[in-house]
N, C-alpha and C positions, 0 to 999 in steps of 0.2 A: 818689612823684611820677612821673607819666607823662612820657615823653620824646617830643617831636615834632621831626621833622626837617623844616625848612622850606627848600625849594629854589626860589630866586627871584632873577633877575638884576637886577631893579630895586631899587636900594638903599633908596629911600624906602618902597616897598611892603613889602619884606622886613622892614625895621626896625619899621614900624608894625604889621605882622601879628604879628611876634615879641613886641612890647610887649603887644598884646592877649592873646596866649596866656600870657605870663609873669604878667600881672595875674590870670589865671584859675588860677594855681598850676601851670602846666605848665613843664617844663624844655624849652628850645628850642635845638636845634642849627641853625646857619644855614649855607647853602651858596649861593655866588653863581653857580654853574652846575651842570649835570647831572653832570659828571665828579666834581667835589668832593662832590656829594650822594651819589653811589653809594659813594664811598670812605668817607664818614661812616656810611652805612647799614651797611656791612660791618664797620666797626671798632667800632661802638657798639651798645648795646642800644637799639633804637628801637621805640616802641609805635605810631607813626603817621607817615606821610609826607604832607606837603602840597607839591605840586610844580607849578610853572608849566610851560606847554607850550613856548612860543617862547623859547628861550634859546640863547646861544652855546655852542660846544664840544660839548655834548650836549643835545639837546632833551628835553622831557618824555616823548615816546614812546620815545626811546632809554633813558631812565632806567627806565621801568616794564618795558621788555623785559629789561634787565639784572637788575633787582630780582627779577622773576618767575622768572628762570631760575637764580637762586642759592639753593640750599636754605636758606642762613642767613637770607635776607631775603624769601623767597617768600611768607611768610604775614603780612607787615606790611600793615595796611590802608593804602590809597593813595587820596588825594584830589587831583584836578587843580584847580589854581587858574589860571584863564585868562580873558582878555578875549574869547576867540573863542567865539562862541555858535552857529556854524553846526551844523546837525544832523549833518553828516558827521563833524565833529571829535568830537562827543559819542560817536557810534557807534564810531569808531575807538578812542577811549580805553577804552570799556567792553569792546570786543572784546579789547584788550590786557590787561585785568584791573583797570582802575580801579574802585574801590568807590563813588566819588561825585564830583561836580563842584561847585565854587563859582565863580560867574561874577563877574568884576570889573565895576563896583565893588560891594563888599559892605559890610555893617555888622558891628559886633562880635557882635551877637546871632546873625546868620546864620552867621557863622564858628564860634562856640562851639557852637551847636546841632548843626552838621554834625560837628564834632570829637567832641563828647560822645556823639552817637548812634552814630558809627562805632566808638568805643572800647568802648562798651557791648556792641555786637553782637560785636566781636572777642573780648571776655572769654568769651562763651558758647562760641565756637569753640575758644578755648585750653583750656577745661576739658574738652574731649572730651565735652561734653554731660553730664558727671557720670556716674558708674557706678552709678546707683541709680534708683529709680522717679521721684524728684523731677527728676533730670536728664533722664530720658526725656521727661517732660511739658514741661520747659523747652525741650528741643530742638524739640518739636512746636509749642509756643507761639511760639518765636523764628522758626521756619520760616514760620509762618502770618503773623506780623507783618511780616517783612522785605519781602515783595512781595505782601501781601494774598492769600495762599493760604488763603482762608477755609475751605475744606473739608478741609485736610490732616489736622488732628487729629481731625475728625469722621469722616472716612472711614477712618482708621487703626483697625483693630479688633485686639483681643487674642484670640489663640487658644491654648488649652491643649493640650499634647501629653503623652501618656503615655510612660513609659520604653520605649525601643526603637522608638517611633513615628517614621516618616520625616517630615521637614518638606518636603523636595524631593529629587528623584532625578536622577542624572546623565543628560543627554540631553534632559531636558524644558526647555521655554521658560520663562523667568522672568516672573513677574507682580508680584512684591513686593520691596521692600527689607525685610529682617528685622532686628528689634532684640530681643535676648534680655532680657526683663524680669526673669525669675527662673528659675533652674535651671542645668543644664549640658547642652551640646550639642557633638557632634563633627561635623566635616566629614571625609569620607573618599573615597578612590577604591578601586574594587574591580577586582581582576585577573580575567581571564576564567575562572580556575579557582576563584574565590570568595575568594581571599586579599585582605585589606584593608590599606590604608596610611592611617592617620589623618593628615590634613593639618593640622588645627587643633582646639584645644579652646577653647570659648567660655564666658564667664562673664557674670554680670549686667551689662547696659549695653553689651555688644558688638554692633556691627552685623555682619551677614553677608549673603551673597548679592548684594553690590553689584558684585563684579568683573565678572560677566556682564552686569549692567545697564550698566556703563560700556563694555563691549566690544560689547554688543548681540548676544550669542551664547547658545546653550543652556548649561545647567549642565554643567561639566566635573568635578563632584564631587557627592556626596550629603550630606545633613545629617540627623542622627538624634539624638533626645533620649537622653542618658545617664541622666537621671532625669526625673521629672515636671517639665515646664517650661512657662512662660508666655511667649509671643512676640508682639510687636507687628508687625502686617503693614501696611506703608505701601505703597499702590498705586504701581506704577512710574511712572505718569503724573505723580503728585504729586512723586515723587523727581526726575524729569527737569525739571519746572517749577522746582523748588527749585534745582537745579544751574544752570539757564539764567538764573535771576534773582538768584542770590546767589553772587558770585565767591568769597567767603570760604568758603562751604559746599563749593563745588566743590574748592577747594584742600585743605580738610580731608579729603575723600574720596580725593583724589590722594595725600595724605600717608599715609592708611591703606593705600592700595594699594601704595605704595612700601615701607612697613614690612612688609607681607605678603610681597612679593617677596623682600625681604632675609631674612626669617625662613625662607622655603622654601629659599632658596639655602644658608643655614647648616644647615638640616636635611639636605639632600642631602650636603653636605660631611661632616657627622658620620657619616652612614650609610655613606659611602664609606671613611672613614679612621679612625674611632674603633672601639675594641673594643666588644663587646656589653655588657660589664660597665660601661664608662664611659657608654655610651648609656643604660643602665637607670638608673644613678645620676643622670645629668643630667635624665632624664625625671621622676624622682621629685622632684628639686629644682624643676624647672619647674612641676610640679603644685602644689607648695607655694606658690610665688610667685604662681601663677595664682589659687588658691582660698583660701588662708589669709586670714582676716579679722582675726585678732588675733595679732600677732607674738609675744606672750608665752605663747601656748598651744602645747602639743605638737601637731604637725600630723598628721592622719590622713585618709585618703581611702578611700572604698569604690569600687573599680574592678575590673572583671573582668580576669582574667589575659590573656584574649584581646585586650581593648581595649588594655591596657598593652603587650602584645607588638606590636600594630599601630601604637602610637605610636613604639615603639623601632625597629620594622622588623626583627623577628627572629621565630623560631619560638617558640611558647608554651612548649615544653619547655625551650628555652635560657633564657627569661625566668624560669621557675620555679626552675631551678638557680641562677641569679644571685641571685634573691631569698633563696634558702636560704643562700647564701654571706654575704650582707649580714646576715641574721639571726644567723648563727654569729659574725660579727664584732661583734655587739652594736650595729649601726647602725640596724636597724629591728625592728619587732615585727609579727607577722602573726597576725590572728585572722579566719578566714574570708576574705571579700573585702576586709577592711580592712587597710590598710598604714599603719603609724605610723612616722614618722621620729623617733627618740628624741632626737637632738641634731643639729640642722642644722649647727652650727659644726663638730662632730666629723666629720659626713658630708662636708662640703665640704673639710675638711683631708685626709680619707682620699683623696678624688679627686685632689687636688693632689699628694699624696705618691706614689700608686701609678700615676697615669695622666699 
């Protein structure tokens, strides 16, 4: 059962609206002013917020400002419920992050259609657009339907890249948002003497190249296929139109960006304070979590020693010695470029015991 938070200072309007929603099998939390509403949103799992604008203590604009700036509540769909119909009020609400408006007076069908439509669109965003080909098409279809971006999926082409082929290079200007449909891709930065540091490893369903689109700057890294890969190229104009017309999608990419920043900070800390042996072990475990599709199977991955060293941030020679130590301990098996983790539980216990 979906939970809806209803924030409305008029008792009769609030109770009547709540009754309609409850009859439609929604759980309704009620708040008589904005302050109470924000407290309920933070303290409970809420799937949708319906909020009046003109209220005592804290008005609707104040509510959406606080909700949008709290990581716990920032991604909750938000509908304004208001008797004010001036164009300026609509614009201000949308700029603050409202997903929709319902103008008083309204009937039950109008209310339920708006609620169901917003919840449906929210589900697509919550699913991270699914990490498979169906999810990729769902994202494109959803993006097209939200604000009638009729040419988004039509203009998005799929391009195939061979192993070691560059998708984009550092310093060039971006033209696309990229979506990895199938394969493996690395993003990396190169030192002036040719040494690389791998920034991220991508798998099926991952977006990449969006950071510079949000910043409107040239690429600060390069992307290269680790194996033959298929990539969806979404023109940047369509991406910008999607962000400008769909607040939920914008928040999704802000979330992705926040996670990326956090991951890079953790990577820098580990490189600064963790031993090479621990970093190699953690890199192998990360690769397993990133690419293993069936948890019941023994995990193995084919990766060059140079690429693995660039992930860890160490010399290739140091990496090879560490892998030999792990093999001697019976933690991994090595055959050519293939590395197999024999027992992930044993491997994780080894890290906790010795590091």
